[in-house]
mmCIF file of the C-alpha atoms, coordinates in Angstrom:
data_MODEL
# 
_entry.id   MODEL 
# 
loop_
_atom_site.group_PDB 
_atom_site.id 
_atom_site.type_symbol 
_atom_site.label_atom_id 
_atom_site.label_alt_id 
_atom_site.label_comp_id 
_atom_site.label_asym_id 
_atom_site.label_entity_id 
_atom_site.label_seq_id 
_atom_site.pdbx_PDB_ins_code 
_atom_site.Cartn_x 
_atom_site.Cartn_y 
_atom_site.Cartn_z 
_atom_site.occupancy 
_atom_site.B_iso_or_equiv 
_atom_site.pdbx_formal_charge 
_atom_site.auth_seq_id 
_atom_site.auth_comp_id 
_atom_site.auth_asym_id 
_atom_site.auth_atom_id 
_atom_site.pdbx_PDB_model_num 
ATOM 1  C CA . UNK A 1 1  ? -10.149 -20.782 -17.989 1.00 0.00 ? 1  UNK A CA 1 
ATOM 2  C CA . UNK A 1 2  ? -8.583  -17.834 -16.263 1.00 0.00 ? 2  UNK A CA 1 
ATOM 3  C CA . UNK A 1 3  ? -8.340  -14.243 -17.859 1.00 0.00 ? 3  UNK A CA 1 
ATOM 4  C CA . UNK A 1 4  ? -6.007  -11.804 -16.816 1.00 0.00 ? 4  UNK A CA 1 
ATOM 5  C CA . UNK A 1 5  ? -6.683  -7.987  -17.386 1.00 0.00 ? 5  UNK A CA 1 
ATOM 6  C CA . UNK A 1 6  ? -4.148  -5.533  -17.423 1.00 0.00 ? 6  UNK A CA 1 
ATOM 7  C CA . UNK A 1 7  ? -6.283  -2.126  -16.666 1.00 0.00 ? 7  UNK A CA 1 
ATOM 8  C CA . UNK A 1 8  ? -2.875  -0.210  -16.474 1.00 0.00 ? 8  UNK A CA 1 
ATOM 9  C CA . UNK A 1 9  ? -1.475  1.889   -13.692 1.00 0.00 ? 9  UNK A CA 1 
ATOM 10 C CA . UNK A 1 10 ? -4.063  2.178   -10.985 1.00 0.00 ? 10 UNK A CA 1 
ATOM 11 C CA . UNK A 1 11 ? -4.146  5.093   -8.420  1.00 0.00 ? 11 UNK A CA 1 
ATOM 12 C CA . UNK A 1 12 ? -2.506  5.236   -5.291  1.00 0.00 ? 12 UNK A CA 1 
ATOM 13 C CA . UNK A 1 13 ? -4.504  3.322   -2.790  1.00 0.00 ? 13 UNK A CA 1 
ATOM 14 C CA . UNK A 1 14 ? -4.118  1.705   0.881   1.00 0.00 ? 14 UNK A CA 1 
ATOM 15 C CA . UNK A 1 15 ? -4.488  -1.969  0.389   1.00 0.00 ? 15 UNK A CA 1 
ATOM 16 C CA . UNK A 1 16 ? -7.359  -3.430  2.391   1.00 0.00 ? 16 UNK A CA 1 
ATOM 17 C CA . UNK A 1 17 ? -5.192  -6.725  3.159   1.00 0.00 ? 17 UNK A CA 1 
ATOM 18 C CA . UNK A 1 18 ? -2.045  -4.929  4.520   1.00 0.00 ? 18 UNK A CA 1 
ATOM 19 C CA . UNK A 1 19 ? -0.686  -5.480  8.064   1.00 0.00 ? 19 UNK A CA 1 
ATOM 20 C CA . UNK A 1 20 ? -0.877  -1.717  9.576   1.00 0.00 ? 20 UNK A CA 1 
ATOM 21 C CA . UNK A 1 21 ? -3.134  0.345   7.646   1.00 0.00 ? 21 UNK A CA 1 
ATOM 22 C CA . UNK A 1 22 ? -2.143  -1.164  4.189   1.00 0.00 ? 22 UNK A CA 1 
ATOM 23 C CA . UNK A 1 23 ? -0.021  1.996   3.290   1.00 0.00 ? 23 UNK A CA 1 
ATOM 24 C CA . UNK A 1 24 ? 3.375   -0.137  2.522   1.00 0.00 ? 24 UNK A CA 1 
ATOM 25 C CA . UNK A 1 25 ? 1.379   -2.748  0.393   1.00 0.00 ? 25 UNK A CA 1 
ATOM 26 C CA . UNK A 1 26 ? -0.294  0.271   -1.660  1.00 0.00 ? 26 UNK A CA 1 
ATOM 27 C CA . UNK A 1 27 ? 2.889   1.806   -2.186  1.00 0.00 ? 27 UNK A CA 1 
ATOM 28 C CA . UNK A 1 28 ? 4.667   -1.162  -3.084  1.00 0.00 ? 28 UNK A CA 1 
ATOM 29 C CA . UNK A 1 29 ? 2.150   -2.256  -5.414  1.00 0.00 ? 29 UNK A CA 1 
ATOM 30 C CA . UNK A 1 30 ? 1.817   1.096   -7.106  1.00 0.00 ? 30 UNK A CA 1 
ATOM 31 C CA . UNK A 1 31 ? 5.540   1.570   -8.059  1.00 0.00 ? 31 UNK A CA 1 
ATOM 32 C CA . UNK A 1 32 ? 5.497   -2.198  -8.528  1.00 0.00 ? 32 UNK A CA 1 
ATOM 33 C CA . UNK A 1 33 ? 8.324   -3.086  -6.207  1.00 0.00 ? 33 UNK A CA 1 
ATOM 34 C CA . UNK A 1 34 ? 8.981   -5.619  -3.472  1.00 0.00 ? 34 UNK A CA 1 
ATOM 35 C CA . UNK A 1 35 ? 6.810   -5.230  -0.607  1.00 0.00 ? 35 UNK A CA 1 
ATOM 36 C CA . UNK A 1 36 ? 9.385   -7.063  1.900   1.00 0.00 ? 36 UNK A CA 1 
ATOM 37 C CA . UNK A 1 37 ? 11.754  -3.942  0.933   1.00 0.00 ? 37 UNK A CA 1 
ATOM 38 C CA . UNK A 1 38 ? 9.224   -1.225  0.917   1.00 0.00 ? 38 UNK A CA 1 
ATOM 39 C CA . UNK A 1 39 ? 8.380   -2.406  4.512   1.00 0.00 ? 39 UNK A CA 1 
ATOM 40 C CA . UNK A 1 40 ? 12.241  -2.721  5.473   1.00 0.00 ? 40 UNK A CA 1 
ATOM 41 C CA . UNK A 1 41 ? 12.936  0.855   4.030   1.00 0.00 ? 41 UNK A CA 1 
ATOM 42 C CA . UNK A 1 42 ? 9.998   2.259   5.877   1.00 0.00 ? 42 UNK A CA 1 
ATOM 43 C CA . UNK A 1 43 ? 11.154  0.160   9.396   1.00 0.00 ? 43 UNK A CA 1 
ATOM 44 C CA . UNK A 1 44 ? 14.656  1.103   9.295   1.00 0.00 ? 44 UNK A CA 1 
ATOM 45 C CA . UNK A 1 45 ? 14.019  4.710   8.456   1.00 0.00 ? 45 UNK A CA 1 
ATOM 46 C CA . UNK A 1 46 ? 11.613  4.718   11.566  1.00 0.00 ? 46 UNK A CA 1 
ATOM 47 C CA . UNK A 1 47 ? 14.128  3.293   13.928  1.00 0.00 ? 47 UNK A CA 1 
ATOM 48 C CA . UNK A 1 48 ? 17.089  5.417   12.543  1.00 0.00 ? 48 UNK A CA 1 
ATOM 49 C CA . UNK A 1 49 ? 15.203  8.895   12.435  1.00 0.00 ? 49 UNK A CA 1 
ATOM 50 C CA . UNK A 1 50 ? 12.734  8.166   15.477  1.00 0.00 ? 50 UNK A CA 1 
ATOM 51 C CA . UNK A 1 51 ? 9.044   8.423   15.477  1.00 0.00 ? 51 UNK A CA 1 
ATOM 52 C CA . UNK A 1 52 ? 8.261   12.132  14.547  1.00 0.00 ? 52 UNK A CA 1 
ATOM 53 C CA . UNK A 1 53 ? 9.055   12.172  10.745  1.00 0.00 ? 53 UNK A CA 1 
ATOM 54 C CA . UNK A 1 54 ? 8.390   8.687   9.767   1.00 0.00 ? 54 UNK A CA 1 
ATOM 55 C CA . UNK A 1 55 ? 5.651   7.907   12.118  1.00 0.00 ? 55 UNK A CA 1 
ATOM 56 C CA . UNK A 1 56 ? 3.753   11.030  11.730  1.00 0.00 ? 56 UNK A CA 1 
ATOM 57 C CA . UNK A 1 57 ? 3.906   10.727  7.583   1.00 0.00 ? 57 UNK A CA 1 
ATOM 58 C CA . UNK A 1 58 ? 3.141   7.088   7.997   1.00 0.00 ? 58 UNK A CA 1 
ATOM 59 C CA . UNK A 1 59 ? -0.343  8.118   9.864   1.00 0.00 ? 59 UNK A CA 1 
ATOM 60 C CA . UNK A 1 60 ? -0.966  10.998  7.648   1.00 0.00 ? 60 UNK A CA 1 
ATOM 61 C CA . UNK A 1 61 ? -0.528  8.521   4.675   1.00 0.00 ? 61 UNK A CA 1 
ATOM 62 C CA . UNK A 1 62 ? -3.028  6.327   6.143   1.00 0.00 ? 62 UNK A CA 1 
ATOM 63 C CA . UNK A 1 63 ? -5.571  9.022   6.773   1.00 0.00 ? 63 UNK A CA 1 
ATOM 64 C CA . UNK A 1 64 ? -4.985  10.772  3.147   1.00 0.00 ? 64 UNK A CA 1 
ATOM 65 C CA . UNK A 1 65 ? -4.827  7.682   1.035   1.00 0.00 ? 65 UNK A CA 1 
ATOM 66 C CA . UNK A 1 66 ? -8.104  6.064   -0.194  1.00 0.00 ? 66 UNK A CA 1 
ATOM 67 C CA . UNK A 1 67 ? -8.903  2.526   0.367   1.00 0.00 ? 67 UNK A CA 1 
ATOM 68 C CA . UNK A 1 68 ? -8.401  0.101   -2.423  1.00 0.00 ? 68 UNK A CA 1 
ATOM 69 C CA . UNK A 1 69 ? -11.626 -0.243  -4.552  1.00 0.00 ? 69 UNK A CA 1 
ATOM 70 C CA . UNK A 1 70 ? -13.660 -3.266  -3.979  1.00 0.00 ? 70 UNK A CA 1 
ATOM 71 C CA . UNK A 1 71 ? -14.045 -5.634  -7.103  1.00 0.00 ? 71 UNK A CA 1 
ATOM 72 C CA . UNK A 1 72 ? -17.282 -7.423  -7.097  1.00 0.00 ? 72 UNK A CA 1 
ATOM 73 C CA . UNK A 1 73 ? -17.940 -10.547 -9.078  1.00 0.00 ? 73 UNK A CA 1 
ATOM 74 C CA . UNK A 1 74 ? -21.333 -11.021 -10.120 1.00 0.00 ? 74 UNK A CA 1 
ATOM 75 C CA . UNK A 1 75 ? -22.613 -14.611 -10.396 1.00 0.00 ? 75 UNK A CA 1 
ATOM 76 C CA . UNK A 1 76 ? -22.869 -15.911 -14.055 1.00 0.00 ? 76 UNK A CA 1 
# 
């Protein structure tokens, strides 16, 4: 029997299972939007504006956002 708990909105965290630092996945989970479109928006903004604004903001976000907390399941 599976149980699903809704703990409400969590904080903004970097995902531990993301591709590059987990920033896009953390943002997509926080705002409950598609991960694909979040990555596409970041990538297209990166391409059209150059490295400086988006690349630096992405690296800063990766450094400043806390990693997602680990949830341990203890054996019964």
